Every structure is written in C-alpha cells, then in structure tokens.
N, C-alpha and C positions, 0 to 999 in steps of 0.2 A: 776904767774906774777913776773918777776924779776925787781929789782930796782937798778939804778946807780945814783950816785950823782956827779954833776958838780959844780965847783966853778967859778962863773962869777962875776967880780967886787965885790969880797968879799961877795958874796951872794950864798948860797947853793940852787941849783935847781935840782929837782929830775926828772930823766927820767925813765919811766916804759916801760917794754918790755913784750909783750904777743904774742905768735904765730908769731914771726918774725915782728910784728908791734911795732913801738916805739911811745910813747906818752910823752909829756912834761907837767909838772905841770904849768898851767897858774897862779895858786895862788902863787907859788914860784916866778914866774916872776913879778907878780904884787907887791910883797913885795919890790922890788927895788924902786918903786914909792912911796908907802905908806904902811908900814908894819902893820899898825893898821886897815886899811880900804880896804883890797884887794878886797872885794866884790864890792865896788864902782868902783874901777879901771876896773875890768872885765866887770861890767855892762855897763860902758861908752864905753869900747872897743867894746862890742857886738852891740852897736848902730850905729857904723860908717858904712858908705856906703862901704868903702874899705873892711872891715871885712866881711860884708854880701856878697859882690861879691866874695871874696876868698872862703867863705863857699859854695856858689853856684857852683863855679868851682870844688871844692873838691867833692861835691855831684855828679856832672856830671861824674867825673872820677871814683868814687868809688861806686856809688849807681845805679844799673841798673833800679831801680824803681823810680828814681828821677822824680818829677812832675814839669817840667820846667814852665808850664803856671802858676801854683800856686806860684812858686818861683818868677816869674817876677813881680807879683803884690806886693809881700812882699818886693822885692828889691827896687821897686819904692818908697816905704815909708821910706826906710833906710836913716838916716841922718837928717830927719826932726825933729823938736823940740818935736813933739808928739809921735815919734816912740819909742816903747819899745819892748823888747823880753819878752813875758809872759811865765811863767812856771806854770805847773799844780801843 
C-alpha cells in the first residue's frame, strides 16, 4: 500500500493507494473540525441520512452481493435520534 500526503487548509491528509484503488483518511479529515475528538466527528457523520444513502449507492456500484432489501430497512432508520452504527 502506498501513501501520499495532501495539504488542505494547513492540515495534512493522507491518501492510500492499493491495487489502483485510492482511499482517503477520514480521521485526518475529521481533525479539521476537532483534532482531539475525531472519533465523535466520524461517528456523527456516519449517522446522517445522506452518508447512509451515499454508502448504499457505493455498495450498489461496487458490491455484486449487496442486499438491497436489508439496506432499505437500515436506511429508513438513518438520521433518527436513536440511530447508531454498531460495530462488533
């Protein structure tokens, strides 16, 4: 995996590249808002309906095994006060 660094608004953001696919560090981007609590910034971003809809579209384009029906139920909850993305 190769790494490239960008300077955006005086903040260093890392881009990773693996097998012609590029990935950007969300943690580095979150540092712009709050450098001490990036986890909260990302957690709140992951709760928004727009983010969930974007991820669903991404999965439709990139994942041939995407389960649309299961996703629809998940998407309907996005943005509500009780919605959280749980991790194992």
